C-alpha atoms as an extended CHARMM CRD file, in Angstrom:
* protein
*
        57  EXT
         1         1  MET       CA             -6.7410000000       24.1930000000        8.2640000000  PROA      1               0.0000000000
         2         2  LEU       CA             -3.8860000000       23.4920000000        5.8840000000  PROA      2               0.0000000000
         3         3  PRO       CA             -6.0810000000       22.6770000000        2.8480000000  PROA      3               0.0000000000
         4         4  VAL       CA             -7.9080000000       25.9720000000        3.3360000000  PROA      4               0.0000000000
         5         5  VAL       CA             -4.7340000000       28.0610000000        3.5370000000  PROA      5               0.0000000000
         6         6  ALA       CA             -2.6810000000       26.2240000000        0.8930000000  PROA      6               0.0000000000
         7         7  PRO       CA             -4.9570000000       24.0210000000       -1.2420000000  PROA      7               0.0000000000
         8         8  SER       CA             -2.1380000000       22.8230000000       -3.5360000000  PROA      8               0.0000000000
         9         9  VAL       CA              0.0040000000       21.4050000000       -0.7250000000  PROA      9               0.0000000000
        10        10  TYR       CA             -1.2670000000       17.8240000000       -1.2600000000  PROA      10              0.0000000000
        11        11  HSD       CA             -0.9920000000       17.6380000000       -5.0560000000  PROA      11              0.0000000000
        12        12  GLY       CA              2.3610000000       15.8030000000       -5.0290000000  PROA      12              0.0000000000
        13        13  LEU       CA              1.1960000000       13.1060000000       -2.6310000000  PROA      13              0.0000000000
        14        14  PRO       CA             -0.5940000000        9.8170000000       -3.4090000000  PROA      14              0.0000000000
        15        15  GLN       CA             -4.3520000000        9.8930000000       -3.9390000000  PROA      15              0.0000000000
        16        16  TRP       CA             -5.1310000000        7.8480000000       -0.8110000000  PROA      16              0.0000000000
        17        17  PHE       CA             -3.2550000000       10.3770000000        1.3420000000  PROA      17              0.0000000000
        18        18  GLN       CA             -4.9940000000       13.3020000000       -0.3450000000  PROA      18              0.0000000000
        19        19  THR       CA             -8.3380000000       11.7290000000        0.5210000000  PROA      19              0.0000000000
        20        20  ILE       CA             -7.4200000000       11.3230000000        4.1830000000  PROA      20              0.0000000000
        21        21  ALA       CA             -5.5990000000       14.6100000000        4.7320000000  PROA      21              0.0000000000
        22        22  GLY       CA             -7.9250000000       16.7090000000        2.5950000000  PROA      22              0.0000000000
        23        23  SER       CA            -11.0220000000       15.8100000000        4.5790000000  PROA      23              0.0000000000
        24        24  ALA       CA            -11.3550000000       17.4770000000        7.9670000000  PROA      24              0.0000000000
        25        25  ILE       CA            -13.7130000000       14.7780000000        9.2560000000  PROA      25              0.0000000000
        26        26  THR       CA            -11.4070000000       11.9240000000        8.2570000000  PROA      26              0.0000000000
        27        27  SER       CA             -8.2480000000       13.5170000000        9.6250000000  PROA      27              0.0000000000
        28        28  ALA       CA             -9.9980000000       14.5020000000       12.8800000000  PROA      28              0.0000000000
        29        29  THR       CA            -11.2900000000       10.9500000000       13.3160000000  PROA      29              0.0000000000
        30        30  LEU       CA             -7.8380000000        9.4630000000       12.7840000000  PROA      30              0.0000000000
        31        31  THR       CA             -6.3060000000       11.9930000000       15.1780000000  PROA      31              0.0000000000
        32        32  ALA       CA             -8.9030000000       11.1840000000       17.8490000000  PROA      32              0.0000000000
        33        33  PHE       CA             -8.2740000000        7.4610000000       17.3750000000  PROA      33              0.0000000000
        34        34  ALA       CA             -4.4890000000        7.9010000000       17.6870000000  PROA      34              0.0000000000
        35        35  LEU       CA             -4.7870000000       10.1070000000       20.7820000000  PROA      35              0.0000000000
        36        36  ASN       CA             -7.1860000000        7.6270000000       22.3830000000  PROA      36              0.0000000000
        37        37  LEU       CA             -4.6310000000        4.8680000000       21.8760000000  PROA      37              0.0000000000
        38        38  LEU       CA             -1.8220000000        7.0500000000       23.1550000000  PROA      38              0.0000000000
        39        39  PHE       CA             -3.5180000000        8.2960000000       26.3080000000  PROA      39              0.0000000000
        40        40  ASN       CA             -5.7200000000        5.3540000000       27.2840000000  PROA      40              0.0000000000
        41        41  HSD       CA             -4.2290000000        2.1280000000       25.9890000000  PROA      41              0.0000000000
        42        42  LEU       CA             -0.4380000000        2.4580000000       25.9360000000  PROA      42              0.0000000000
        43        43  PRO       CA              1.3750000000        2.0140000000       29.2400000000  PROA      43              0.0000000000
        44        44  LEU       CA              3.3290000000        5.2600000000       28.9540000000  PROA      44              0.0000000000
        45        45  GLY       CA              4.1790000000        6.7740000000       32.3090000000  PROA      45              0.0000000000
        46        46  GLN       CA              1.9590000000        4.4280000000       34.2730000000  PROA      46              0.0000000000
        47        47  PRO       CA              3.5690000000        2.8400000000       37.3220000000  PROA      47              0.0000000000
        48        48  THR       CA              3.9430000000       -0.9160000000       37.0400000000  PROA      48              0.0000000000
        49        49  ASP       CA              3.6360000000       -1.6050000000       40.7770000000  PROA      49              0.0000000000
        50        50  ALA       CA              0.6900000000        0.6470000000       41.5280000000  PROA      50              0.0000000000
        51        51  PRO       CA             -0.9430000000       -0.0100000000       44.8980000000  PROA      51              0.0000000000
        52        52  SER       CA             -4.4140000000       -1.4560000000       44.8730000000  PROA      52              0.0000000000
        53        53  THR       CA             -7.2480000000        1.0260000000       45.4570000000  PROA      53              0.0000000000
        54        54  GLU       CA             -9.5920000000       -1.6310000000       46.7880000000  PROA      54              0.0000000000
        55        55  ALA       CA            -10.6380000000       -1.3430000000       50.4230000000  PROA      55              0.0000000000
        56        56  THR       CA             -9.6530000000       -4.2300000000       52.6410000000  PROA      56              0.0000000000
        57        57  PRO       CA            -12.1640000000       -5.3590000000       55.2910000000  PROA      57              0.0000000000
């Protein structure tokens, strides 16, 4: 939403960053990728000695 509200906010930044931040699809994809890594692949807050959920016969 920032480029819509203040379109000149990215003019002082490098061109590669303007391309990424100025495109809603690109920035949303990068945000989804980062959140996927954060919530699903980093061991934050997960117990290290979690009990097994497998049923024993």
